[in-house]
N, C-alpha and C positions, 0 to 999 in steps of 0.2 A: 636110481634116478638122479640126474644132475641137478643139484640146487643152484638156484640163483640168488645173487645178493638182494637183500630187502631194500626196498624203496627208502631213501632218506628224505625227511621233512626237515625243512630248515625252520628254526623257532626262535622268536624273540622272548625273552623272559621279561615281564613287566612287573616289577615290584620286587624288593629284596628283603622283605621283613621275615617273620618266622617261617611261614610257608614258601615263601620266595626263595629263601636260602637253600631250602631242602629241594625245591624245584631245579635250580641251576645244577646241583649235582645229578639229579634225576635224569636230566636231558642230557647233559654230557656223557653219562655213562649208558644210556638207552641206544641200542644198536641201530634203531631206526629213525633217531632224530639227531640234528646237529644245531648247536647253539650258535647264533649268527649275531645277537644283540642283546643289550639288557638295559632296561629303563630303571633309573633310580631317582628318588626324590631328594634324599638328604645330601646336601652339599659335601658331606663328609665321604660320600661314597662315590661321587663323580670322578671319572677317571681311574678308578681302581679295577684290576683285573678281576673278572667274574670269578676266577679261582678264590680270591681272597673273600669275596662276598658269599661264595658257595661252598666254603670249607673243603676246597680240592687242593690235592697235593701239588698238581702240574699246572703252570700258568696256560690260560686258553687263547691269549691274544684279543679277547673280547673285553672291551672297557666300558663301564657303566657311563651312561649318559642321561641327560634330562631332555635332549634336543628330539622332540617328537617327530618334526619333519624328517630329520636324518633317519629316524628309526624305520618311519611309514615308507621312506624311499628304498629300504634295503628289500632284496629278493629274499622274501620269507613266505613260508606257507601258512605259518600259525603263530598267534600271539598266546602266550601262557600268561593270563592275567591275574595277578594276585595283589593288587594294590588295596587298600583298605576301602570298602565300598559303603558299609552301613552308616559311615558318618558323613559320606559326602556323596550321596545317591546321584545328585545332579550332574556333578563332575564326572562320576564313574559313567553314567550312561552316555554323556557326552563323548568319553574315552572309547567306550564300546563301539558306538555308533561310527565313530570316525576310523577305528581300526578296521571294522567289517566293510565299511563302504570302500576302503582303499585296497580291498582285494584279499585281506588276510582273514583266515579263519580265527576263532577264539575259542580256548578253553578257559574257564572262569571260575574263581572261587568266592567272588564278590556278588552283593545282592542276591541272598539266599533264596528269596521268593522265586528265582528264576530255576531252581531245580526242577520245578514242574511248571513250565510255560502257561498252560491253560489256567493255573491258579493266579498267575501275576496280573498286575494291573493292565487292562486292555490298551491304555495310553502308553505305557512302556513297552508292551509287546509289539504295538504297531510301529513304534520308532524303531525298534530293533529289526523286526521284519523288513523294514523298508531299507535298512542300511545292508542287511544280508540280500536283498534283491539287487540293491544297487553294485554290491561288490561280488555277487555269485558266492556268497560265504555262509559258513555255519558257526552257530554259537551254542555252547554246550557248557552247563554250570552244573558244578557238583562239589563233593567234599567228602568228609568222613562223618559228620553230622551236622547239618542236614546232608544227606547223600547217600552213601554206600551203606551204612548200618540200617537205613531205613527204606531201601529200594531192592537192590537185588538180594539181600539177606532175606528179608521176610518173604519176598515173591518166591525165591528158591524153596523156602520151607514149604510154602502154601502150595507148591506144585505137586505135592504128594498126598494133598488132602481131598477127600472126598466132600466134605463140607468145611467151611470156614465160619465160626462164629464170632471171633474177634481177633485182632493183632495188636500186640503192645510192643513198642519198641522203648527201651530205656537206656539212656546214658547215665551209668551209676559211677561218678569219677570224683576222685580227689584233685581238686586244682591248686593244692599248696605248691607244687612244684612247676605250675605253669606261670611263666615270667611274662604276663602281660597285664600289669595294673593300669596302663593308660587306656586301653580300650575294654578288654573283658572285666577287669575289676571295676571300673566305673559303670559299665552297662549292667551287670548284674547287682552292683551296689555292695560289692565286698568292701568290710572295713567302714561303711558308712552306717548311720543310725537307720534302725529298722523302718523308720518312715521316710527314708530318703527317696526322692522320685527317681527311681532307678529306670533308666531308658527302656530295658529290655521288659520290665513288668507294666508299662503303660498299657492302656486298653488297644488292644488290636496288634501290638508288636509281637508277642508270642505267635498269634496267629500268622502274621506275616512271615515269620521265619520258619515255623514248622508246619504251618497249614498246608503248604504245597505237598509235603511229604504224606499227610495224612489224605488229602484230595487224590494224589497219585495211586496210593494203595486201594483206596475205593474204586477208581476208575478202572484200575487193572482187574479188580475182581468183579467188575460190572455191578457195583452198589452205588445207589444215589444216597447222599449224606442229607439228613434234615437240617443240620446245623453245625457249626464248629464252635466249641466253648474253650475258654482258658480258665485255669485254676492255678494258684500259686501261693506259696508261703515262705516266710525267711525265718531263720533262727539266729539267735545272738551268740556270740563268743562267751563261753564261761568265765574266761580270763584272757588276758592280753598275750598275744604271741606274734612271731614274726613268720612270714611265708614269703615265696618268689613273687606272690601276688600283692605283698605290700604288707605293713604293719597292721595287725588286727586287734583294735582296742577292745577290752572287756565290753560287752553290752552291744557291740556293733555287729553288723551282719557276718556271718561265718558259714552260712549254708542257704542255698535256694533250692526249692523244689518246684517244679512245675509240670503241669500236662496240658497238651493241645488234644481235644478229644472230639472225634469225628462221630456225631451222634446219629443212630439209626433206631428209630421206634423208642425214643427217649433213653436210651443206654449208648454208653461209649462203646464203639464197635472198633474204630481205630484210633490209636492213643500214640503220640509222640510224647515221652515223658523224660524229665532230667532231675536227678539228684546229685546236686553239686556241693561237695563239703570242702572246707579248707582244714578239717583234721577229722581223724576216723571216728571221734567219739561225738561229732556233731549229727544231730538227727539219729539217735539210735533206733527209732521205730521206722525211719525211712528205708525204703527198699535198697537192697545191696546184693551183690553177687554171692555166690555159694561160699560156705567158709574155706578160708585159705586163699581166696581171691580177694585182691584189693580194689582194682578199679577196672571198668570196662563197659559192656554193653550186653543186656539181656533182651533177646527177642523172643517174645511168647505168642504162639498161634494155638488158639483154642479151636477144636472142632473135632473133626473125624479123620486121621488121628489128631491129638494135641501134641505140639511140640515146644520145646524149650532149648534155645541156643544161647550158651553164654560166651563171649569173646573177651579175652584179657589181653590188650594190646601191650607190646613192650618194645621200646626203641633199642637202639644198639647200645645206649647207657643203662638198658634196663628200666627206664622210666616210661610210663604210660602217657604222660603228655608228650614226650618227645615222638612216641609212636603216633599220637593223634595228629601232630603237625606233619610228619613226614606222610602219613596216610592222606591227609588232606592234599598235599601237594601232587602225590603220585596217582591219587585217584583221576586227576585231570590230565597230568602228564602222560599216563598211559593211554590215556583216550585219545591223544592227538592223531594217531594214524587213522582211526575209524573216522573221527570228526572231520579231518581233511578229505576223506573219500565220501562223505554223507552229501546227500542233496542240500541245496542251500535252505537256510531257514534256522528258526530258533528251536532247539531240539532238546528233549529229555531223554533219560535211560531208556524210556519206552521206545524210543524212535532210532535206537542205534544197536547194531550186533554186539554180541558179547565181546568184551575186550579184556586183556589181562597183561601182567609183566611181561617183560622180555628179559632174557638173561643178559645182565648187565655187564659192561667192560668195566675193567679195574681201573681207577684213576685217583 
């Protein structure tokens, strides 16, 4: 049978931080995608070739710009939006609405409550839906966690069950090699006093970040939740030490554990959990992967049958945090073809066909 060349989708990469850098390389190497523009915020990045920002060997001829009008004037099918969203929600929503209304689809890692749109703020969803209608476009939000680890993996496991009593998705990760002290470090409160008002641990923040995943699992399995609960604890550093997350002084926060629990009949039925350490000996009683494994994800489905799946990600440099950043970017980059072909609107993974990677071009 004669094979036809795959359709090519023209993509603008919006954001060149940790995930954005990985996305640039992923877009350039993807056989169905073509990079046509790059948005950067830092003055140091403006005018630089995308290859420099995306750690590619060969120049692309695409130079980073902060000229939004020029980018939106480009002939592009999709914007891969990876600007920081949680600290600038109003500006992010304005960006997303403007892009969608211009006729460009969006895959997005910002504002994680949108991983399951029915869970997100009705006012926010209404604005985005209106922009999608105006532009005839589609918005899809995902990532590694929240996202992939808590949707297709547990749902695939549950597909062989006769009965599901509970699902628990746990990120069990050493963050010591994760170089993001300015956002993740502050949000989790790493290196701060244990009574520091960490933004992530304020009432409602955990639910806003991971509640969508919990509600999506419940909806997918046809279960009504009674409520969603948040629990968390922090542990101090036993001594001072240095990490990529910054200097951690003795007695300051070196470990964060939390759960977002979907309650049914008084018990947690769907749980999104995190145990995040800055050293392996922090929280010895906290959950972890099987012996010999360091960092990753554990998905536990209890029922008939019961199943446990452990995932130990590793980047090309062998580091699990590199893998998480790459996976966050590629989760949405690989979704671009199906998002561009989807009906207009704000979509979740439950609305899209199965998608995966394509054999990459070397570059």
